[in-house]
C-alpha positions in Angstrom: -226.0 -58.6 -5.9 -226.9 -54.9 -5.4 -228.2 -53.1 -8.9 -227.9 -49.5 -9.9 -228.2 -47.0 -12.0 -227.7 -43.7 -12.6 -230.9 -40.8 -11.8 -231.2 -37.8 -11.9 -229.8 -36.7 -15.3 -232.5 -35.2 -17.1 -234.2 -38.0 -18.7 -237.1 -37.2 -16.0 -238.1 -34.3 -16.0 -239.8 -35.0 -12.0 -243.0 -32.6 -13.2 -245.6 -33.4 -9.9 -248.1 -36.0 -10.4 -246.4 -37.6 -13.3 -243.9 -41.0 -12.4 -241.3 -40.8 -15.2 -238.5 -43.2 -15.6 -236.7 -41.7 -12.6 -238.9 -42.4 -10.5 -240.2 -45.5 -11.8 -236.2 -46.6 -11.9 -236.5 -46.2 -7.9 -239.1 -48.6 -7.9 -236.3 -51.2 -9.1 -232.9 -50.7 -8.2 -231.3 -51.1 -4.8 -228.8 -48.2 -5.0 -228.9 -44.7 -7.5 -226.4 -42.6 -8.7 -227.2 -39.5 -8.5 -225.9 -36.4 -10.7 -224.9 -33.6 -8.8 -224.1 -31.1 -11.6 -221.0 -32.1 -12.7 -222.3 -33.5 -15.8 -226.1 -33.4 -15.2 -228.4 -32.4 -12.3 -229.1 -28.9 -10.3 -229.9 -28.8 -6.7 -233.7 -29.7 -7.6 -233.5 -32.8 -9.3 -230.8 -34.2 -6.6 -233.9 -33.0 -3.9 -236.3 -34.8 -6.3 -234.7 -38.3 -6.6 -232.9 -38.1 -2.8 -236.2 -37.8 -1.0 -238.2 -41.1 -3.6 -234.8 -42.4 -2.8 -235.2 -42.4 1.0 -238.9 -43.3 1.1 -238.0 -46.4 -0.3 -234.7 -47.4 1.1 -232.8 -46.8 -2.5 -229.0 -46.2 -1.2 -228.0 -43.1 -2.9 -224.5 -42.6 -3.9 -222.9 -39.8 -5.6 -222.5 -39.5 -9.7 -218.8 -37.1 -9.6 -217.4 -36.0 -12.7 -215.8 -33.6 -15.0 -217.3 -30.5 -14.9 -218.5 -30.7 -18.4 -221.7 -30.5 -18.9 -221.7 -29.5 -22.7 -220.4 -32.9 -23.2 -222.1 -34.9 -20.4 -219.2 -35.9 -19.1 -218.3 -38.3 -21.8 -215.1 -36.2 -23.1 -211.6 -37.0 -21.3 -210.4 -33.6 -19.8 -206.8 -33.3 -19.1 -207.8 -30.9 -15.5 -204.9 -30.5 -13.6 -205.5 -32.6 -9.8 -206.2 -30.1 -8.0 -208.6 -28.2 -10.0 -210.5 -31.9 -10.4 -210.3 -32.0 -6.4 -212.0 -29.1 -6.3 -215.0 -29.7 -9.1 -215.8 -33.2 -7.2 -215.5 -31.6 -3.9 -218.3 -29.3 -4.5 -220.6 -31.7 -6.4 -220.3 -34.1 -3.3 -221.0 -31.0 -1.1 -223.8 -30.0 -2.8 -225.1 -34.1 -3.2 -224.6 -34.1 0.4 -226.1 -31.2 2.1 -229.9 -31.6 -0.2 -230.0 -35.1 0.2 -229.7 -34.7 3.8 -232.8 -32.2 4.2 -234.3 -34.8 2.3 -234.1 -37.2 5.4 -230.9 -39.2 2.6 -227.2 -40.5 3.4 -224.8 -40.5 0.7 -223.5 -43.8 1.4 -220.7 -43.7 -1.7 -219.0 -42.2 -4.8 -219.3 -43.9 -8.2 -217.6 -41.5 -10.8 -219.3 -40.6 -14.0 -218.6 -40.9 -17.9 -215.0 -40.0 -18.8 -213.9 -39.9 -15.4 -215.3 -43.5 -14.2 -212.9 -44.8 -17.7 -210.1 -42.1 -16.9 -209.8 -43.0 -13.2 -209.1 -47.2 -14.9 -205.6 -46.3 -15.9 -205.1 -42.6 -14.8 -203.0 -42.6 -11.4 -203.1 -38.6 -10.4 -206.5 -38.1 -11.1 -207.4 -40.9 -9.4 -205.8 -39.8 -6.6 -207.3 -35.8 -6.9 -210.6 -37.8 -6.6 -210.1 -40.2 -3.8 -208.6 -36.7 -1.8 -212.3 -35.0 -2.4 -213.9 -38.2 -1.5 -212.1 -39.3 1.8 -213.4 -42.2 3.2 -217.0 -42.8 1.5 -216.7 -46.2 -0.6 -215.9 -45.7 -4.4 -217.3 -47.8 -7.2 -215.1 -48.8 -9.8 -214.4 -51.6 -13.0 -212.4 -54.4 -11.3 -208.7 -53.8 -11.7 -208.9 -50.1 -11.8 -206.4 -47.9 -10.5 -209.0 -46.0 -8.2 -209.7 -49.2 -6.3 -206.3 -50.1 -6.2 -205.4 -46.0 -4.9 -208.8 -46.6 -2.7 -207.0 -49.7 -1.2 -204.3 -48.8 -0.3 -205.9 -45.8 1.7 -208.2 -48.3 3.9 -211.4 -47.1 1.6 -213.7 -49.7 1.0 -213.9 -50.9 -2.7 -217.0 -51.7 -5.0 -216.7 -53.6 -8.2 -219.1 -53.1 -10.8 -220.4 -54.9 -14.1 -222.6 -53.3 -16.7 -225.6 -54.6 -17.5 -226.0 -53.2 -21.1 -222.2 -52.2 -22.2 -220.3 -54.3 -24.3 -216.8 -55.6 -22.8 -213.7 -56.0 -24.5 -211.5 -59.2 -24.3 -209.4 -57.4 -21.4 -212.3 -56.5 -19.7 -213.0 -52.4 -20.1 -215.7 -50.9 -22.1 -216.1 -51.0 -25.6 -216.0 -47.1 -26.0 -219.6 -45.7 -26.9 -220.1 -44.9 -30.5 -218.0 -48.0 -31.6 -220.5 -51.5 -32.9 -221.0 -53.9 -29.7 -221.0 -50.7 -26.8 -224.6 -51.4 -26.1 -227.0 -54.2 -25.7 -230.4 -53.2 -25.7 -232.4 -56.4 -25.8 -233.8 -57.4 -22.5 -234.0 -61.2 -22.8 -230.1 -60.7 -23.5 -229.1 -58.3 -20.8 -231.2 -60.4 -18.1 -229.2 -63.4 -19.4 -225.6 -61.5 -19.2 -225.9 -60.3 -15.4 -227.4 -63.9 -14.7 -223.8 -65.2 -15.7 -222.0 -62.6 -13.6 -223.7 -62.8 -11.0 -223.9 -67.2 -10.9 -220.8 -67.9 -13.0 -218.1 -64.4 -12.5 -218.3 -64.0 -16.6 -219.6 -62.3 -19.0 -219.0 -62.7 -23.2 -217.1 -59.8 -24.7 -217.5 -58.6 -28.1 -214.2 -60.7 -29.2 -216.2 -64.2 -28.3 -214.3 -65.2 -25.3 -215.4 -65.4 -21.5 -214.2 -62.4 -19.0 -213.9 -62.8 -15.8 -215.8 -60.4 -12.9 -215.7 -60.5 -9.6 -218.2 -58.1 -8.8 -220.6 -56.6 -5.8 -222.6 -54.1 -8.3 -224.7 -54.3 -12.0 -225.2 -51.2 -13.2 -228.0 -50.5 -16.0 -228.0 -46.9 -17.2 -231.3 -44.4 -17.2 -230.1 -43.6 -21.3 -230.4 -46.9 -22.5 -233.5 -47.7 -24.7 -236.3 -49.2 -22.7 -234.3 -49.3 -19.6 -237.0 -49.6 -17.0 -238.0 -52.8 -18.5 -234.4 -54.3 -18.9 -234.4 -53.3 -15.0 -237.6 -55.0 -14.2 -236.5 -58.1 -16.3 -232.8 -58.2 -15.0 -234.4 -58.3 -11.2 -237.2 -60.7 -12.1 -234.2 -62.8 -13.9 -231.7 -62.8 -10.8 -234.5 -63.4 -8.3 -235.2 -66.6 -10.1 -232.0 -67.4 -10.4 -232.0 -67.6 -6.3 -230.0 -64.4 -6.2 -230.8 -61.8 -3.6 -231.0 -58.1 -5.2 -229.8 -56.3 -2.1 -227.3 -52.9 -1.8 -223.9 -53.7 -1.2 -224.2 -51.6 1.8 
């Protein structure tokens, strides 16, 4: 099972000589979704994350989003497909170029926030994103429209679960701000991830198990206690006999 995390989003100041949360998480996860200017991040943070990731063998992905820094990319934007395609292409060009200068390669794409959720059902935006990302593997929620569209193009798809987010009975995430949206108890999070990895199920807020067939699990860097959660998740997976490695 791959363990991924969203990084470069401003929770780590990347000060010289200071090991912040992003750098510490790069010692635990196997894939890093790197903010590339749409909802957060800039050339400096992209370079910092890419440099450390390359030195530790962590695989990099482009964490593309709506161009919406004011709302941190967590607000749906009904942007025309051609405009969304241009936004995503510009973000991808930034992260690919800066990462390459640090000896790192961008190996996949994972949409962020509201765009990620929109691509579960929004066919036109899914096509726009894929037109920009071309043949890069794309990470998404099982059953998402963007994954179905990618498969039709012959693009590799990677299904994802969330360690620290609540699920509804239909397999979608509980919207942020609603009760049950976030799971922060480290033991509970670790137990959930082991069930996902070994049994292919997660308990929804309605109290029923939801089937999940996934290759990667995300721990968010902005979840309270994210570093401890990531450590406990990785330790629990290893104890359960699950190899933790990148899906690439």
